[in-house]
Short mmCIF file of the C-alpha atoms (twelve columns), coordinates in Angstrom:
data_MODEL
# 
_entry.id   MODEL 
# 
loop_
_atom_site.group_PDB 
_atom_site.id 
_atom_site.type_symbol 
_atom_site.label_atom_id 
_atom_site.label_alt_id 
_atom_site.label_comp_id 
_atom_site.label_asym_id 
_atom_site.label_seq_id 
_atom_site.Cartn_x 
_atom_site.Cartn_y 
_atom_site.Cartn_z 
_atom_site.pdbx_PDB_model_num 
ATOM 1   C CA . MET A 1   -8.665  -8.304  -11.889 1 
ATOM 2   C CA . GLN A 2   -9.217  -11.739 -13.274 1 
ATOM 3   C CA . GLN A 3   -6.624  -14.460 -13.634 1 
ATOM 4   C CA . ASP A 4   -7.257  -17.562 -15.723 1 
ATOM 5   C CA . THR A 5   -5.636  -20.826 -14.658 1 
ATOM 6   C CA . SER A 6   -5.873  -24.399 -15.885 1 
ATOM 7   C CA . PHE A 7   -8.414  -25.077 -13.118 1 
ATOM 8   C CA . GLY A 8   -10.640 -22.089 -13.867 1 
ATOM 9   C CA . SER A 9   -10.552 -18.384 -13.225 1 
ATOM 10  C CA . VAL A 10  -9.863  -16.370 -10.110 1 
ATOM 11  C CA . GLU A 11  -11.208 -12.865 -9.680  1 
ATOM 12  C CA . TYR A 12  -9.517  -10.451 -7.272  1 
ATOM 13  C CA . SER A 13  -11.239 -7.357  -5.981  1 
ATOM 14  C CA . ARG A 14  -9.292  -4.153  -5.586  1 
ATOM 15  C CA . THR A 15  -10.183 -4.254  -1.895  1 
ATOM 16  C CA . ALA A 16  -8.513  -7.647  -1.457  1 
ATOM 17  C CA . ILE A 17  -5.353  -6.439  -3.179  1 
ATOM 18  C CA . ALA A 18  -5.432  -3.233  -1.106  1 
ATOM 19  C CA . ALA A 19  -5.590  -5.339  2.063   1 
ATOM 20  C CA . LEU A 20  -2.421  -7.201  1.037   1 
ATOM 21  C CA . VAL A 21  -0.665  -3.926  0.232   1 
ATOM 22  C CA . TYR A 22  -1.785  -2.314  3.501   1 
ATOM 23  C CA . GLN A 23  -0.395  -5.165  5.612   1 
ATOM 24  C CA . ALA A 24  2.893   -5.230  3.678   1 
ATOM 25  C CA . ALA A 25  3.265   -1.475  4.144   1 
ATOM 26  C CA . LEU A 26  2.681   -1.495  7.881   1 
ATOM 27  C CA . GLN A 27  5.224   -4.295  8.341   1 
ATOM 28  C CA . THR A 28  7.952   -2.374  6.501   1 
ATOM 29  C CA . TYR A 29  10.626  -0.759  8.663   1 
ATOM 30  C CA . GLY A 30  10.294  3.028   8.752   1 
ATOM 31  C CA . VAL A 31  6.611   3.202   7.819   1 
ATOM 32  C CA . VAL A 32  4.664   4.404   10.859  1 
ATOM 33  C CA . GLY A 33  1.296   5.083   9.287   1 
ATOM 34  C CA . MET A 34  -0.881  5.426   6.259   1 
ATOM 35  C CA . THR A 35  -2.787  8.508   5.204   1 
ATOM 36  C CA . THR A 36  -4.846  9.720   2.268   1 
ATOM 37  C CA . SER A 37  -3.942  11.929  -0.654  1 
ATOM 38  C CA . THR A 38  -6.044  14.893  0.534   1 
ATOM 39  C CA . ARG A 39  -7.438  16.161  3.816   1 
ATOM 40  C CA . ALA A 40  -11.033 15.747  2.568   1 
ATOM 41  C CA . ARG A 41  -10.436 12.102  1.728   1 
ATOM 42  C CA . GLY A 42  -8.796  11.688  5.129   1 
ATOM 43  C CA . VAL A 43  -11.928 12.951  6.883   1 
ATOM 44  C CA . ALA A 44  -14.096 10.653  4.771   1 
ATOM 45  C CA . ALA A 45  -11.829 7.652   5.480   1 
ATOM 46  C CA . THR A 46  -11.955 8.414   9.211   1 
ATOM 47  C CA . ILE A 47  -15.735 8.675   9.229   1 
ATOM 48  C CA . THR A 48  -16.209 5.459   7.252   1 
ATOM 49  C CA . LYS A 49  -13.343 3.728   9.119   1 
ATOM 50  C CA . ASP A 50  -11.742 2.700   5.828   1 
ATOM 51  C CA . PRO A 51  -9.383  -0.195  6.657   1 
ATOM 52  C CA . HIS A 52  -7.313  0.368   3.511   1 
ATOM 53  C CA . ARG A 53  -6.683  4.081   3.825   1 
ATOM 54  C CA . GLY A 54  -3.682  5.257   1.916   1 
ATOM 55  C CA . VAL A 55  -3.802  2.531   -0.740  1 
ATOM 56  C CA . LYS A 56  -5.094  3.061   -4.265  1 
ATOM 57  C CA . VAL A 57  -5.175  0.131   -6.704  1 
ATOM 58  C CA . GLN A 58  -5.762  0.555   -10.434 1 
ATOM 59  C CA . VAL A 59  -5.405  -1.674  -13.487 1 
ATOM 60  C CA . ASN A 60  -3.760  -0.390  -16.678 1 
ATOM 61  C CA . ALA A 61  -4.456  -1.403  -20.290 1 
ATOM 62  C CA . ASP A 62  -1.942  -4.286  -20.073 1 
ATOM 63  C CA . GLN A 63  -3.809  -5.774  -17.081 1 
ATOM 64  C CA . ALA A 64  -0.943  -4.837  -14.761 1 
ATOM 65  C CA . LEU A 65  -1.566  -3.332  -11.338 1 
ATOM 66  C CA . ILE A 66  -0.721  0.273   -10.542 1 
ATOM 67  C CA . ILE A 67  -0.483  0.722   -6.774  1 
ATOM 68  C CA . ASP A 68  -0.244  4.107   -5.061  1 
ATOM 69  C CA . LEU A 69  0.628   4.297   -1.365  1 
ATOM 70  C CA . TYR A 70  0.304   7.413   0.799   1 
ATOM 71  C CA . ILE A 71  2.525   6.906   3.826   1 
ATOM 72  C CA . ILE A 72  3.987   8.552   6.899   1 
ATOM 73  C CA . ILE A 73  7.633   7.743   7.607   1 
ATOM 74  C CA . GLU A 74  9.552   7.697   10.878  1 
ATOM 75  C CA . TYR A 75  11.614  10.849  11.279  1 
ATOM 76  C CA . GLY A 76  15.345  10.141  11.030  1 
ATOM 77  C CA . THR A 77  15.118  7.208   8.634   1 
ATOM 78  C CA . ASN A 78  16.428  7.398   5.087   1 
ATOM 79  C CA . ILE A 79  13.332  8.167   3.004   1 
ATOM 80  C CA . ALA A 80  14.724  6.627   -0.193  1 
ATOM 81  C CA . SER A 81  15.657  3.388   1.606   1 
ATOM 82  C CA . VAL A 82  12.245  3.098   3.235   1 
ATOM 83  C CA . ALA A 83  10.528  3.746   -0.114  1 
ATOM 84  C CA . ASN A 84  12.649  1.113   -1.899  1 
ATOM 85  C CA . SER A 85  12.027  -1.441  0.861   1 
ATOM 86  C CA . LEU A 86  8.315   -0.724  0.686   1 
ATOM 87  C CA . ILE A 87  8.220   -1.107  -3.100  1 
ATOM 88  C CA . ASN A 88  10.000  -4.470  -2.848  1 
ATOM 89  C CA . ALA A 89  7.755   -5.658  -0.005  1 
ATOM 90  C CA . VAL A 90  4.569   -4.727  -1.866  1 
ATOM 91  C CA . ARG A 91  5.736   -6.328  -5.127  1 
ATOM 92  C CA . TYR A 92  6.756   -9.534  -3.340  1 
ATOM 93  C CA . THR A 93  3.609   -9.790  -1.204  1 
ATOM 94  C CA . VAL A 94  1.136   -9.151  -4.009  1 
ATOM 95  C CA . HIS A 95  2.923   -11.325 -6.548  1 
ATOM 96  C CA . THR A 96  3.367   -14.316 -4.227  1 
ATOM 97  C CA . ALA A 97  -0.213  -14.116 -2.952  1 
ATOM 98  C CA . THR A 98  -1.916  -13.567 -6.305  1 
ATOM 99  C CA . GLY A 99  0.536   -14.101 -9.168  1 
ATOM 100 C CA . LEU A 100 -0.711  -10.891 -10.773 1 
ATOM 101 C CA . LYS A 101 1.546   -8.652  -12.841 1 
ATOM 102 C CA . ILE A 102 2.546   -5.413  -11.102 1 
ATOM 103 C CA . GLY A 103 3.242   -2.473  -13.370 1 
ATOM 104 C CA . GLN A 104 4.056   0.281   -10.890 1 
ATOM 105 C CA . VAL A 105 4.273   0.866   -7.174  1 
ATOM 106 C CA . ASN A 106 4.225   4.598   -6.459  1 
ATOM 107 C CA . ILE A 107 5.141   5.893   -3.006  1 
ATOM 108 C CA . HIS A 108 3.820   9.272   -1.855  1 
ATOM 109 C CA . VAL A 109 5.427   10.410  1.402   1 
ATOM 110 C CA . GLN A 110 2.778   12.591  3.049   1 
ATOM 111 C CA . GLY A 111 4.625   13.308  6.268   1 
ATOM 112 C CA . LEU A 112 7.208   12.450  8.875   1 
ATOM 113 C CA . ARG A 113 6.482   11.457  12.447  1 
ATOM 114 C CA . ILE A 114 8.673   11.560  15.500  1 
ATOM 115 C CA . SER A 115 7.858   8.775   17.902  1 
ATOM 116 C CA . THR A 116 9.196   8.709   21.399  1 
ATOM 117 C CA . PRO A 117 10.053  5.457   23.181  1 
ATOM 118 C CA . GLY A 118 7.241   4.151   25.326  1 
ATOM 119 C CA . GLN A 119 4.522   6.162   23.612  1 
ATOM 120 C CA . PRO A 120 2.270   4.925   20.824  1 
ATOM 121 C CA . PHE A 121 2.533   6.443   17.388  1 
# 
């Protein structure tokens, strides 16, 4: 992604945008983890220690971002509310940090997790 300003141009890598999305996702209430779209990709992400697992960033023909998130939600929370909060958080974070146009934010709920008090996720 490249953005032209009056001072010059700024180029954003998909990895940098994925890092912003990843942090916004993990700070959203109800999201307890990120995962990949398939088990094979999950194994590969674990082996390579991919820090942006569960985030896929693409650019469409209009130069707008298409962001896919693969998440795990806390059991007992309203899935639709968590997804809407996450969409808003990702849109806000990416737009304020980069100023780029966001076309879509797609949420893929891959699982639910029950966490008990006092134990890590």
